[in-house]
PyMOL commands that place a pseudoatom at each C-alpha (Angstrom):
pseudoatom trace, name=CA, resn=MET, resi=1, chain=A, elem=C, hetatm=0, pos=[112.029, 187.727, 141.214]
pseudoatom trace, name=CA, resn=PRO, resi=2, chain=A, elem=C, hetatm=0, pos=[113.462, 189.785, 138.888]
pseudoatom trace, name=CA, resn=TYR, resi=3, chain=A, elem=C, hetatm=0, pos=[116.480, 190.038, 140.862]
pseudoatom trace, name=CA, resn=ASP, resi=4, chain=A, elem=C, hetatm=0, pos=[116.754, 186.085, 140.880]
pseudoatom trace, name=CA, resn=ILE, resi=5, chain=A, elem=C, hetatm=0, pos=[116.815, 186.101, 137.153]
pseudoatom trace, name=CA, resn=LEU, resi=6, chain=A, elem=C, hetatm=0, pos=[119.440, 188.625, 136.882]
pseudoatom trace, name=CA, resn=ASN, resi=7, chain=A, elem=C, hetatm=0, pos=[121.447, 186.880, 139.403]
pseudoatom trace, name=CA, resn=LEU, resi=8, chain=A, elem=C, hetatm=0, pos=[121.000, 183.486, 137.463]
pseudoatom trace, name=CA, resn=LEU, resi=9, chain=A, elem=C, hetatm=0, pos=[121.821, 185.387, 134.096]
pseudoatom trace, name=CA, resn=GLN, resi=10, chain=A, elem=C, hetatm=0, pos=[124.928, 186.581, 135.454]
pseudoatom trace, name=CA, resn=THR, resi=11, chain=A, elem=C, hetatm=0, pos=[125.987, 183.665, 136.913]
pseudoatom trace, name=CA, resn=LEU, resi=12, chain=A, elem=C, hetatm=0, pos=[125.605, 181.506, 133.983]
pseudoatom trace, name=CA, resn=LEU, resi=13, chain=A, elem=C, hetatm=0, pos=[127.043, 183.905, 131.598]
pseudoatom trace, name=CA, resn=LEU, resi=14, chain=A, elem=C, hetatm=0, pos=[129.869, 185.138, 133.491]
pseudoatom trace, name=CA, resn=PRO, resi=15, chain=A, elem=C, hetatm=0, pos=[131.846, 182.009, 133.232]
pseudoatom trace, name=CA, resn=LEU, resi=16, chain=A, elem=C, hetatm=0, pos=[130.556, 182.030, 129.521]
pseudoatom trace, name=CA, resn=ALA, resi=17, chain=A, elem=C, hetatm=0, pos=[132.331, 185.080, 128.696]
pseudoatom trace, name=CA, resn=ILE, resi=18, chain=A, elem=C, hetatm=0, pos=[135.383, 184.694, 130.644]
pseudoatom trace, name=CA, resn=GLY, resi=19, chain=A, elem=C, hetatm=0, pos=[135.515, 181.216, 128.777]
pseudoatom trace, name=CA, resn=THR, resi=20, chain=A, elem=C, hetatm=0, pos=[135.022, 183.400, 125.488]
pseudoatom trace, name=CA, resn=VAL, resi=21, chain=A, elem=C, hetatm=0, pos=[137.165, 185.566, 126.350]
pseudoatom trace, name=CA, resn=VAL, resi=22, chain=A, elem=C, hetatm=0, pos=[140.311, 182.941, 127.485]
pseudoatom trace, name=CA, resn=VAL, resi=23, chain=A, elem=C, hetatm=0, pos=[139.533, 181.201, 124.278]
pseudoatom trace, name=CA, resn=THR, resi=24, chain=A, elem=C, hetatm=0, pos=[139.811, 184.495, 122.101]
pseudoatom trace, name=CA, resn=VAL, resi=25, chain=A, elem=C, hetatm=0, pos=[143.110, 185.343, 123.835]
pseudoatom trace, name=CA, resn=GLY, resi=26, chain=A, elem=C, hetatm=0, pos=[144.597, 181.845, 123.546]
pseudoatom trace, name=CA, resn=LEU, resi=27, chain=A, elem=C, hetatm=0, pos=[143.638, 181.897, 119.858]
pseudoatom trace, name=CA, resn=VAL, resi=28, chain=A, elem=C, hetatm=0, pos=[144.818, 185.609, 119.475]
pseudoatom trace, name=CA, resn=TRP, resi=29, chain=A, elem=C, hetatm=0, pos=[148.204, 184.101, 121.221]
pseudoatom trace, name=CA, resn=LEU, resi=30, chain=A, elem=C, hetatm=0, pos=[148.571, 180.978, 119.003]
pseudoatom trace, name=CA, resn=ILE, resi=31, chain=A, elem=C, hetatm=0, pos=[148.182, 182.806, 115.455]
pseudoatom trace, name=CA, resn=GLY, resi=32, chain=A, elem=C, hetatm=0, pos=[150.271, 185.213, 116.728]
pseudoatom trace, name=CA, resn=ARG, resi=33, chain=A, elem=C, hetatm=0, pos=[153.058, 183.073, 117.495]
pseudoatom trace, name=CA, resn=LYS, resi=34, chain=A, elem=C, hetatm=0, pos=[154.139, 181.536, 114.167]
pseudoatom trace, name=CA, resn=PRO, resi=35, chain=A, elem=C, hetatm=0, pos=[156.747, 179.118, 114.635]
pseudoatom trace, name=CA, resn=ALA, resi=36, chain=A, elem=C, hetatm=0, pos=[160.039, 180.456, 113.068]
pseudoatom trace, name=CA, resn=ALA, resi=37, chain=A, elem=C, hetatm=0, pos=[160.695, 179.501, 109.404]
pseudoatom trace, name=CA, resn=ARG, resi=38, chain=A, elem=C, hetatm=0, pos=[162.915, 176.794, 109.639]
pseudoatom trace, name=CA, resn=PRO, resi=39, chain=A, elem=C, hetatm=0, pos=[165.757, 177.345, 107.096]
pseudoatom trace, name=CA, resn=ALA, resi=40, chain=A, elem=C, hetatm=0, pos=[165.065, 174.920, 104.307]
pseudoatom trace, name=CA, resn=THR, resi=41, chain=A, elem=C, hetatm=0, pos=[167.390, 172.534, 104.113]
pseudoatom trace, name=CA, resn=PRO, resi=42, chain=A, elem=C, hetatm=0, pos=[168.164, 171.800, 100.790]
pseudoatom trace, name=CA, resn=ALA, resi=43, chain=A, elem=C, hetatm=0, pos=[167.289, 168.319, 99.576]
pseudoatom trace, name=CA, resn=PRO, resi=44, chain=A, elem=C, hetatm=0, pos=[170.275, 166.199, 98.696]
pseudoatom trace, name=CA, resn=ARG, resi=45, chain=A, elem=C, hetatm=0, pos=[171.271, 166.484, 95.005]
pseudoatom trace, name=CA, resn=ARG, resi=46, chain=A, elem=C, hetatm=0, pos=[171.404, 163.437, 93.514]
pseudoatom trace, name=CA, resn=GLN, resi=47, chain=A, elem=C, hetatm=0, pos=[174.789, 163.484, 91.832]
pseudoatom trace, name=CA, resn=ALA, resi=48, chain=A, elem=C, hetatm=0, pos=[174.151, 163.289, 88.276]
pseudoatom trace, name=CA, resn=LEU, resi=49, chain=A, elem=C, hetatm=0, pos=[175.560, 160.081, 86.430]
pseudoatom trace, name=CA, resn=GLN, resi=50, chain=A, elem=C, hetatm=0, pos=[177.445, 161.076, 84.114]
pseudoatom trace, name=CA, resn=THR, resi=51, chain=A, elem=C, hetatm=0, pos=[177.603, 159.044, 80.761]
pseudoatom trace, name=CA, resn=PRO, resi=52, chain=A, elem=C, hetatm=0, pos=[180.965, 158.653, 79.674]
pseudoatom trace, name=CA, resn=PRO, resi=53, chain=A, elem=C, hetatm=0, pos=[181.192, 159.916, 76.347]
pseudoatom trace, name=CA, resn=GLU, resi=54, chain=A, elem=C, hetatm=0, pos=[180.892, 157.351, 73.646]
pseudoatom trace, name=CA, resn=ALA, resi=55, chain=A, elem=C, hetatm=0, pos=[184.323, 155.733, 72.524]
pseudoatom trace, name=CA, resn=ALA, resi=56, chain=A, elem=C, hetatm=0, pos=[185.355, 157.528, 69.410]
pseudoatom trace, name=CA, resn=VAL, resi=57, chain=A, elem=C, hetatm=0, pos=[184.863, 154.362, 67.226]
pseudoatom trace, name=CA, resn=PRO, resi=58, chain=A, elem=C, hetatm=0, pos=[188.225, 154.326, 65.015]
pseudoatom trace, name=CA, resn=ALA, resi=59, chain=A, elem=C, hetatm=0, pos=[187.671, 154.663, 61.526]
pseudoatom trace, name=CA, resn=TRP, resi=60, chain=A, elem=C, hetatm=0, pos=[187.741, 151.070, 59.529]
pseudoatom trace, name=CA, resn=GLN, resi=61, chain=A, elem=C, hetatm=0, pos=[190.973, 150.167, 58.813]
pseudoatom trace, name=CA, resn=PRO, resi=62, chain=A, elem=C, hetatm=0, pos=[191.736, 146.921, 56.792]
pseudoatom trace, name=CA, resn=PRO, resi=63, chain=A, elem=C, hetatm=0, pos=[192.690, 143.819, 58.170]
pseudoatom trace, name=CA, resn=PRO, resi=64, chain=A, elem=C, hetatm=0, pos=[196.687, 143.171, 58.119]
pseudoatom trace, name=CA, resn=ALA, resi=65, chain=A, elem=C, hetatm=0, pos=[198.056, 140.988, 55.399]
pseudoatom trace, name=CA, resn=LEU, resi=66, chain=A, elem=C, hetatm=0, pos=[198.137, 137.536, 56.807]
pseudoatom trace, name=CA, resn=ALA, resi=67, chain=A, elem=C, hetatm=0, pos=[201.787, 136.131, 56.786]
pseudoatom trace, name=CA, resn=PRO, resi=68, chain=A, elem=C, hetatm=0, pos=[201.835, 133.070, 54.098]
pseudoatom trace, name=CA, resn=LEU, resi=69, chain=A, elem=C, hetatm=0, pos=[201.795, 129.836, 55.489]
pseudoatom trace, name=CA, resn=PRO, resi=70, chain=A, elem=C, hetatm=0, pos=[204.917, 127.948, 55.388]
pseudoatom trace, name=CA, resn=ASP, resi=71, chain=A, elem=C, hetatm=0, pos=[204.717, 125.251, 52.617]
pseudoatom trace, name=CA, resn=LEU, resi=72, chain=A, elem=C, hetatm=0, pos=[203.434, 122.194, 54.050]
pseudoatom trace, name=CA, resn=PRO, resi=73, chain=A, elem=C, hetatm=0, pos=[204.189, 118.354, 52.750]
pseudoatom trace, name=CA, resn=GLN, resi=74, chain=A, elem=C, hetatm=0, pos=[201.673, 117.739, 50.278]
pseudoatom trace, name=CA, resn=PRO, resi=75, chain=A, elem=C, hetatm=0, pos=[200.649, 113.957, 51.007]
pseudoatom trace, name=CA, resn=THR, resi=76, chain=A, elem=C, hetatm=0, pos=[201.617, 111.774, 48.696]
pseudoatom trace, name=CA, resn=ALA, resi=77, chain=A, elem=C, hetatm=0, pos=[199.400, 109.006, 46.952]
pseudoatom trace, name=CA, resn=PRO, resi=78, chain=A, elem=C, hetatm=0, pos=[200.082, 105.593, 48.683]
pseudoatom trace, name=CA, resn=ALA, resi=79, chain=A, elem=C, hetatm=0, pos=[202.157, 103.904, 46.125]
pseudoatom trace, name=CA, resn=ALA, resi=80, chain=A, elem=C, hetatm=0, pos=[199.741, 101.243, 44.340]
pseudoatom trace, name=CA, resn=VAL, resi=81, chain=A, elem=C, hetatm=0, pos=[200.068, 98.285, 46.031]
pseudoatom trace, name=CA, resn=ALA, resi=82, chain=A, elem=C, hetatm=0, pos=[200.864, 95.141, 43.499]
pseudoatom trace, name=CA, resn=PRO, resi=83, chain=A, elem=C, hetatm=0, pos=[199.157, 92.547, 43.710]
pseudoatom trace, name=CA, resn=PRO, resi=84, chain=A, elem=C, hetatm=0, pos=[200.804, 89.377, 45.961]
pseudoatom trace, name=CA, resn=PRO, resi=85, chain=A, elem=C, hetatm=0, pos=[202.054, 86.756, 43.594]
pseudoatom trace, name=CA, resn=MET, resi=86, chain=A, elem=C, hetatm=0, pos=[200.004, 83.869, 42.637]
pseudoatom trace, name=CA, resn=ALA, resi=87, chain=A, elem=C, hetatm=0, pos=[201.079, 81.184, 44.683]
pseudoatom trace, name=CA, resn=ALA, resi=88, chain=A, elem=C, hetatm=0, pos=[201.641, 78.498, 42.414]
pseudoatom trace, name=CA, resn=THR, resi=89, chain=A, elem=C, hetatm=0, pos=[198.962, 75.677, 42.164]
pseudoatom trace, name=CA, resn=SER, resi=90, chain=A, elem=C, hetatm=0, pos=[199.642, 72.471, 44.487]
pseudoatom trace, name=CA, resn=PRO, resi=91, chain=A, elem=C, hetatm=0, pos=[198.548, 68.932, 42.518]
pseudoatom trace, name=CA, resn=ALA, resi=92, chain=A, elem=C, hetatm=0, pos=[196.048, 68.655, 45.441]
pseudoatom trace, name=CA, resn=ALA, resi=93, chain=A, elem=C, hetatm=0, pos=[194.089, 71.499, 44.336]
pseudoatom trace, name=CA, resn=ARG, resi=94, chain=A, elem=C, hetatm=0, pos=[192.259, 70.736, 41.796]
pseudoatom trace, name=CA, resn=PRO, resi=95, chain=A, elem=C, hetatm=0, pos=[190.105, 67.510, 42.099]
pseudoatom trace, name=CA, resn=ARG, resi=96, chain=A, elem=C, hetatm=0, pos=[190.383, 64.248, 40.165]
pseudoatom trace, name=CA, resn=LYS, resi=97, chain=A, elem=C, hetatm=0, pos=[188.091, 64.712, 36.991]
pseudoatom trace, name=CA, resn=ALA, resi=98, chain=A, elem=C, hetatm=0, pos=[188.267, 61.261, 35.439]
pseudoatom trace, name=CA, resn=ASP, resi=99, chain=A, elem=C, hetatm=0, pos=[190.730, 58.444, 34.742]
pseudoatom trace, name=CA, resn=LEU, resi=100, chain=A, elem=C, hetatm=0, pos=[191.473, 59.398, 30.945]
pseudoatom trace, name=CA, resn=LEU, resi=101, chain=A, elem=C, hetatm=0, pos=[191.575, 62.535, 28.583]
pseudoatom trace, name=CA, resn=LEU, resi=102, chain=A, elem=C, hetatm=0, pos=[190.843, 61.431, 25.256]
pseudoatom trace, name=CA, resn=VAL, resi=103, chain=A, elem=C, hetatm=0, pos=[191.985, 64.653, 22.653]
pseudoatom trace, name=CA, resn=ASP, resi=104, chain=A, elem=C, hetatm=0, pos=[191.356, 64.168, 18.695]
pseudoatom trace, name=CA, resn=ASP, resi=105, chain=A, elem=C, hetatm=0, pos=[189.361, 66.162, 16.087]
pseudoatom trace, name=CA, resn=SER, resi=106, chain=A, elem=C, hetatm=0, pos=[187.717, 63.258, 14.674]
pseudoatom trace, name=CA, resn=ALA, resi=107, chain=A, elem=C, hetatm=0, pos=[184.479, 62.432, 16.408]
pseudoatom trace, name=CA, resn=VAL, resi=108, chain=A, elem=C, hetatm=0, pos=[184.808, 58.650, 14.845]
pseudoatom trace, name=CA, resn=VAL, resi=109, chain=A, elem=C, hetatm=0, pos=[188.210, 58.068, 16.462]
pseudoatom trace, name=CA, resn=ARG, resi=110, chain=A, elem=C, hetatm=0, pos=[186.821, 59.732, 19.678]
pseudoatom trace, name=CA, resn=THR, resi=111, chain=A, elem=C, hetatm=0, pos=[184.071, 57.413, 20.008]
pseudoatom trace, name=CA, resn=ARG, resi=112, chain=A, elem=C, hetatm=0, pos=[186.519, 54.593, 18.918]
pseudoatom trace, name=CA, resn=LEU, resi=113, chain=A, elem=C, hetatm=0, pos=[188.681, 55.654, 21.979]
pseudoatom trace, name=CA, resn=ARG, resi=114, chain=A, elem=C, hetatm=0, pos=[185.775, 55.601, 24.212]
pseudoatom trace, name=CA, resn=ARG, resi=115, chain=A, elem=C, hetatm=0, pos=[184.396, 52.098, 23.288]
pseudoatom trace, name=CA, resn=LEU, resi=116, chain=A, elem=C, hetatm=0, pos=[187.569, 50.859, 24.044]
pseudoatom trace, name=CA, resn=PHE, resi=117, chain=A, elem=C, hetatm=0, pos=[188.046, 52.270, 27.621]
pseudoatom trace, name=CA, resn=GLN, resi=118, chain=A, elem=C, hetatm=0, pos=[184.563, 52.050, 28.823]
pseudoatom trace, name=CA, resn=PRO, resi=119, chain=A, elem=C, hetatm=0, pos=[184.485, 48.523, 29.075]
pseudoatom trace, name=CA, resn=ALA, resi=120, chain=A, elem=C, hetatm=0, pos=[187.494, 48.325, 30.810]
pseudoatom trace, name=CA, resn=GLY, resi=121, chain=A, elem=C, hetatm=0, pos=[185.662, 50.797, 33.652]
pseudoatom trace, name=CA, resn=PHE, resi=122, chain=A, elem=C, hetatm=0, pos=[187.550, 53.655, 32.840]
pseudoatom trace, name=CA, resn=SER, resi=123, chain=A, elem=C, hetatm=0, pos=[186.036, 57.141, 33.661]
pseudoatom trace, name=CA, resn=MET, resi=124, chain=A, elem=C, hetatm=0, pos=[186.943, 59.407, 30.183]
pseudoatom trace, name=CA, resn=ALA, resi=125, chain=A, elem=C, hetatm=0, pos=[186.515, 63.095, 29.328]
pseudoatom trace, name=CA, resn=LEU, resi=126, chain=A, elem=C, hetatm=0, pos=[186.826, 63.953, 25.524]
pseudoatom trace, name=CA, resn=ALA, resi=127, chain=A, elem=C, hetatm=0, pos=[188.080, 67.108, 24.047]
pseudoatom trace, name=CA, resn=ALA, resi=128, chain=A, elem=C, hetatm=0, pos=[188.179, 68.009, 20.049]
pseudoatom trace, name=CA, resn=ASP, resi=129, chain=A, elem=C, hetatm=0, pos=[191.240, 69.706, 19.942]
pseudoatom trace, name=CA, resn=GLY, resi=130, chain=A, elem=C, hetatm=0, pos=[193.895, 71.082, 22.189]
pseudoatom trace, name=CA, resn=GLU, resi=131, chain=A, elem=C, hetatm=0, pos=[192.357, 74.418, 23.477]
pseudoatom trace, name=CA, resn=ALA, resi=132, chain=A, elem=C, hetatm=0, pos=[189.341, 72.553, 24.516]
pseudoatom trace, name=CA, resn=ALA, resi=133, chain=A, elem=C, hetatm=0, pos=[191.770, 70.175, 26.406]
pseudoatom trace, name=CA, resn=ILE, resi=134, chain=A, elem=C, hetatm=0, pos=[193.596, 72.612, 28.355]
pseudoatom trace, name=CA, resn=THR, resi=135, chain=A, elem=C, hetatm=0, pos=[190.067, 74.009, 29.688]
pseudoatom trace, name=CA, resn=LEU, resi=136, chain=A, elem=C, hetatm=0, pos=[189.462, 70.779, 31.001]
pseudoatom trace, name=CA, resn=LEU, resi=137, chain=A, elem=C, hetatm=0, pos=[192.849, 70.225, 32.111]
pseudoatom trace, name=CA, resn=ALA, resi=138, chain=A, elem=C, hetatm=0, pos=[192.493, 73.568, 34.549]
pseudoatom trace, name=CA, resn=GLU, resi=139, chain=A, elem=C, hetatm=0, pos=[188.766, 71.954, 36.152]
pseudoatom trace, name=CA, resn=GLY, resi=140, chain=A, elem=C, hetatm=0, pos=[190.890, 69.114, 37.549]
pseudoatom trace, name=CA, resn=ARG, resi=141, chain=A, elem=C, hetatm=0, pos=[193.077, 66.424, 37.047]
pseudoatom trace, name=CA, resn=TYR, resi=142, chain=A, elem=C, hetatm=0, pos=[193.592, 63.188, 34.818]
pseudoatom trace, name=CA, resn=GLY, resi=143, chain=A, elem=C, hetatm=0, pos=[195.204, 59.647, 35.076]
pseudoatom trace, name=CA, resn=LEU, resi=144, chain=A, elem=C, hetatm=0, pos=[196.423, 60.168, 32.075]
pseudoatom trace, name=CA, resn=LEU, resi=145, chain=A, elem=C, hetatm=0, pos=[196.328, 62.025, 28.566]
pseudoatom trace, name=CA, resn=VAL, resi=146, chain=A, elem=C, hetatm=0, pos=[196.034, 60.148, 25.448]
pseudoatom trace, name=CA, resn=THR, resi=147, chain=A, elem=C, hetatm=0, pos=[195.796, 62.695, 22.434]
pseudoatom trace, name=CA, resn=ASP, resi=148, chain=A, elem=C, hetatm=0, pos=[195.810, 63.180, 18.700]
pseudoatom trace, name=CA, resn=LEU, resi=149, chain=A, elem=C, hetatm=0, pos=[198.730, 65.209, 17.320]
pseudoatom trace, name=CA, resn=GLU, resi=150, chain=A, elem=C, hetatm=0, pos=[197.704, 66.968, 13.897]
pseudoatom trace, name=CA, resn=MET, resi=151, chain=A, elem=C, hetatm=0, pos=[194.108, 69.084, 15.326]
pseudoatom trace, name=CA, resn=PRO, resi=152, chain=A, elem=C, hetatm=0, pos=[193.099, 72.574, 14.286]
pseudoatom trace, name=CA, resn=ARG, resi=153, chain=A, elem=C, hetatm=0, pos=[193.617, 75.912, 16.779]
pseudoatom trace, name=CA, resn=LEU, resi=154, chain=A, elem=C, hetatm=0, pos=[196.288, 73.831, 18.962]
pseudoatom trace, name=CA, resn=ASP, resi=155, chain=A, elem=C, hetatm=0, pos=[197.822, 70.789, 18.250]
pseudoatom trace, name=CA, resn=GLY, resi=156, chain=A, elem=C, hetatm=0, pos=[199.031, 67.594, 19.815]
pseudoatom trace, name=CA, resn=MET, resi=157, chain=A, elem=C, hetatm=0, pos=[202.334, 69.012, 20.482]
pseudoatom trace, name=CA, resn=GLY, resi=158, chain=A, elem=C, hetatm=0, pos=[201.412, 72.173, 21.679]
pseudoatom trace, name=CA, resn=LEU, resi=159, chain=A, elem=C, hetatm=0, pos=[199.006, 70.669, 24.143]
pseudoatom trace, name=CA, resn=ILE, resi=160, chain=A, elem=C, hetatm=0, pos=[202.331, 68.573, 25.298]
pseudoatom trace, name=CA, resn=ARG, resi=161, chain=A, elem=C, hetatm=0, pos=[204.194, 71.547, 26.402]
pseudoatom trace, name=CA, resn=ALA, resi=162, chain=A, elem=C, hetatm=0, pos=[201.488, 73.092, 27.711]
pseudoatom trace, name=CA, resn=VAL, resi=163, chain=A, elem=C, hetatm=0, pos=[200.668, 70.229, 30.431]
pseudoatom trace, name=CA, resn=MET, resi=164, chain=A, elem=C, hetatm=0, pos=[204.601, 70.019, 31.174]
pseudoatom trace, name=CA, resn=ALA, resi=165, chain=A, elem=C, hetatm=0, pos=[204.392, 73.522, 31.673]
pseudoatom trace, name=CA, resn=ASP, resi=166, chain=A, elem=C, hetatm=0, pos=[201.844, 73.403, 34.414]
pseudoatom trace, name=CA, resn=PRO, resi=167, chain=A, elem=C, hetatm=0, pos=[203.256, 71.903, 37.585]
pseudoatom trace, name=CA, resn=VAL, resi=168, chain=A, elem=C, hetatm=0, pos=[199.903, 70.106, 38.358]
pseudoatom trace, name=CA, resn=HIS, resi=169, chain=A, elem=C, hetatm=0, pos=[199.941, 67.783, 35.248]
pseudoatom trace, name=CA, resn=ALA, resi=170, chain=A, elem=C, hetatm=0, pos=[203.746, 67.718, 34.713]
pseudoatom trace, name=CA, resn=GLY, resi=171, chain=A, elem=C, hetatm=0, pos=[203.853, 64.400, 35.722]
pseudoatom trace, name=CA, resn=MET, resi=172, chain=A, elem=C, hetatm=0, pos=[200.843, 62.983, 34.250]
pseudoatom trace, name=CA, resn=PRO, resi=173, chain=A, elem=C, hetatm=0, pos=[201.477, 59.919, 31.738]
pseudoatom trace, name=CA, resn=MET, resi=174, chain=A, elem=C, hetatm=0, pos=[200.515, 61.126, 28.055]
pseudoatom trace, name=CA, resn=LEU, resi=175, chain=A, elem=C, hetatm=0, pos=[200.190, 58.921, 25.244]
pseudoatom trace, name=CA, resn=ALA, resi=176, chain=A, elem=C, hetatm=0, pos=[200.349, 60.215, 21.411]
pseudoatom trace, name=CA, resn=ILE, resi=177, chain=A, elem=C, hetatm=0, pos=[198.143, 59.157, 18.289]
pseudoatom trace, name=CA, resn=THR, resi=178, chain=A, elem=C, hetatm=0, pos=[198.563, 59.676, 14.485]
pseudoatom trace, name=CA, resn=GLY, resi=179, chain=A, elem=C, hetatm=0, pos=[197.939, 58.949, 11.271]
pseudoatom trace, name=CA, resn=HIS, resi=180, chain=A, elem=C, hetatm=0, pos=[201.814, 59.768, 9.871]
pseudoatom trace, name=CA, resn=ASP, resi=181, chain=A, elem=C, hetatm=0, pos=[203.826, 56.910, 9.201]
pseudoatom trace, name=CA, resn=ASP, resi=182, chain=A, elem=C, hetatm=0, pos=[207.026, 58.500, 10.212]
pseudoatom trace, name=CA, resn=LEU, resi=183, chain=A, elem=C, hetatm=0, pos=[206.765, 57.571, 14.073]
pseudoatom trace, name=CA, resn=GLN, resi=184, chain=A, elem=C, hetatm=0, pos=[210.176, 57.582, 14.471]
pseudoatom trace, name=CA, resn=SER, resi=185, chain=A, elem=C, hetatm=0, pos=[210.828, 61.522, 14.190]
pseudoatom trace, name=CA, resn=GLN, resi=186, chain=A, elem=C, hetatm=0, pos=[207.972, 62.633, 15.682]
pseudoatom trace, name=CA, resn=LEU, resi=187, chain=A, elem=C, hetatm=0, pos=[208.813, 60.291, 18.492]
pseudoatom trace, name=CA, resn=ASN, resi=188, chain=A, elem=C, hetatm=0, pos=[211.972, 62.370, 18.931]
pseudoatom trace, name=CA, resn=GLN, resi=189, chain=A, elem=C, hetatm=0, pos=[210.273, 65.418, 19.122]
pseudoatom trace, name=CA, resn=LEU, resi=190, chain=A, elem=C, hetatm=0, pos=[208.148, 63.808, 22.064]
pseudoatom trace, name=CA, resn=GLN, resi=191, chain=A, elem=C, hetatm=0, pos=[210.298, 62.397, 24.544]
pseudoatom trace, name=CA, resn=ALA, resi=192, chain=A, elem=C, hetatm=0, pos=[208.171, 63.484, 27.423]
pseudoatom trace, name=CA, resn=VAL, resi=193, chain=A, elem=C, hetatm=0, pos=[205.307, 60.904, 26.059]
pseudoatom trace, name=CA, resn=ALA, resi=194, chain=A, elem=C, hetatm=0, pos=[205.627, 57.442, 27.315]
pseudoatom trace, name=CA, resn=GLY, resi=195, chain=A, elem=C, hetatm=0, pos=[204.634, 56.316, 23.853]
pseudoatom trace, name=CA, resn=ILE, resi=196, chain=A, elem=C, hetatm=0, pos=[202.979, 56.697, 20.502]
pseudoatom trace, name=CA, resn=TYR, resi=197, chain=A, elem=C, hetatm=0, pos=[200.234, 54.891, 18.322]
pseudoatom trace, name=CA, resn=ARG, resi=198, chain=A, elem=C, hetatm=0, pos=[199.846, 54.997, 14.523]
pseudoatom trace, name=CA, resn=LYS, resi=199, chain=A, elem=C, hetatm=0, pos=[195.972, 55.154, 13.300]
pseudoatom trace, name=CA, resn=PRO, resi=200, chain=A, elem=C, hetatm=0, pos=[194.442, 52.571, 13.088]
pseudoatom trace, name=CA, resn=TRP, resi=201, chain=A, elem=C, hetatm=0, pos=[196.077, 50.563, 16.468]
pseudoatom trace, name=CA, resn=VAL, resi=202, chain=A, elem=C, hetatm=0, pos=[196.039, 47.728, 17.970]
pseudoatom trace, name=CA, resn=ASP, resi=203, chain=A, elem=C, hetatm=0, pos=[193.078, 47.559, 20.752]
pseudoatom trace, name=CA, resn=ASP, resi=204, chain=A, elem=C, hetatm=0, pos=[194.649, 45.059, 22.921]
pseudoatom trace, name=CA, resn=ASP, resi=205, chain=A, elem=C, hetatm=0, pos=[198.443, 46.807, 22.456]
pseudoatom trace, name=CA, resn=LEU, resi=206, chain=A, elem=C, hetatm=0, pos=[197.019, 50.537, 23.176]
pseudoatom trace, name=CA, resn=LEU, resi=207, chain=A, elem=C, hetatm=0, pos=[194.672, 49.105, 26.166]
pseudoatom trace, name=CA, resn=GLY, resi=208, chain=A, elem=C, hetatm=0, pos=[197.089, 46.959, 27.864]
pseudoatom trace, name=CA, resn=HIS, resi=209, chain=A, elem=C, hetatm=0, pos=[199.579, 50.134, 27.411]
pseudoatom trace, name=CA, resn=VAL, resi=210, chain=A, elem=C, hetatm=0, pos=[196.845, 52.604, 29.249]
pseudoatom trace, name=CA, resn=GLN, resi=211, chain=A, elem=C, hetatm=0, pos=[195.771, 50.105, 31.848]
pseudoatom trace, name=CA, resn=ALA, resi=212, chain=A, elem=C, hetatm=0, pos=[199.409, 49.990, 32.863]
pseudoatom trace, name=CA, resn=LEU, resi=213, chain=A, elem=C, hetatm=0, pos=[200.306, 53.716, 33.045]
pseudoatom trace, name=CA, resn=VAL, resi=214, chain=A, elem=C, hetatm=0, pos=[196.860, 54.645, 34.551]
pseudoatom trace, name=CA, resn=ALA, resi=215, chain=A, elem=C, hetatm=0, pos=[197.584, 52.193, 37.923]
pseudoatom trace, name=CA, resn=PRO, resi=216, chain=A, elem=C, hetatm=0, pos=[200.301, 53.948, 39.209]
pseudoatom trace, name=CA, resn=SER, resi=217, chain=A, elem=C, hetatm=0, pos=[198.836, 57.625, 37.906]
pseudoatom trace, name=CA, resn=LEU, resi=218, chain=A, elem=C, hetatm=0, pos=[195.553, 57.383, 39.839]
pseudoatom trace, name=CA, resn=GLN, resi=219, chain=A, elem=C, hetatm=0, pos=[197.257, 55.894, 43.355]
pseudoatom trace, name=CA, resn=HIS, resi=220, chain=A, elem=C, hetatm=0, pos=[199.523, 59.106, 43.104]
pseudoatom trace, name=CA, resn=ALA, resi=221, chain=A, elem=C, hetatm=0, pos=[196.481, 61.195, 42.763]
pseudoatom trace, name=CA, resn=LEU, resi=222, chain=A, elem=C, hetatm=0, pos=[194.633, 59.383, 45.734]
pseudoatom trace, name=CA, resn=ALA, resi=223, chain=A, elem=C, hetatm=0, pos=[197.613, 59.851, 47.857]
pseudoatom trace, name=CA, resn=LEU, resi=224, chain=A, elem=C, hetatm=0, pos=[197.600, 63.870, 47.251]
pseudoatom trace, name=CA, resn=GLU, resi=225, chain=A, elem=C, hetatm=0, pos=[194.037, 63.964, 47.748]
pseudoatom trace, name=CA, resn=GLU, resi=226, chain=A, elem=C, hetatm=0, pos=[194.648, 62.360, 51.029]
pseudoatom trace, name=CA, resn=ALA, resi=227, chain=A, elem=C, hetatm=0, pos=[197.206, 64.245, 51.969]
for i in range(1, 227): cmd.bond("trace and resi %d" % i, "trace and resi %d" % (i + 1))
show_as sticks, trace
zoom trace
């Protein structure tokens, strides 16, 4: 019995001892066999980035003086344009205002002339002196002018000359009335008028003369308006 136990222990312990020896020898061999130290491979050196030296900043220098520009022609002011000459006013440019333009500085005379010509069917415009008559003439045409010769501001002589100088009214017939007795001397100065009458005039004579002068004048004015 003891012998069997000893054989059993021998059978179990012997392989265990052998295994232990083998393991121990293997460990010793492995420990003793250290791998040869490999030469350290130098790590690749990174090439140092060389920062280029800062460029030397030159000291501030004043900019070179610019060459003077060549003299350029100065723009000339546009020449003043003269207004175009005023075109001559044609006779048809002014409307016909009335048949008669009666001019006298006396209100009594103007009333008498109006009462003479109004029943005969004439249309009339009245003026107290030559300047007022010129204003009316600038506004339109008339078939005939009957004017006193003695008036303030602009008398009949000046009015007649103004009418003759105006191309619109140069062909308008004119009659003069006056309170002076010397009609012949005045008539010599008024060759442009169709007649001169002394105050007080004879109504039938003056009316008949006006009717004879106005009819062709109005026909001429009507032809100008229709042209």
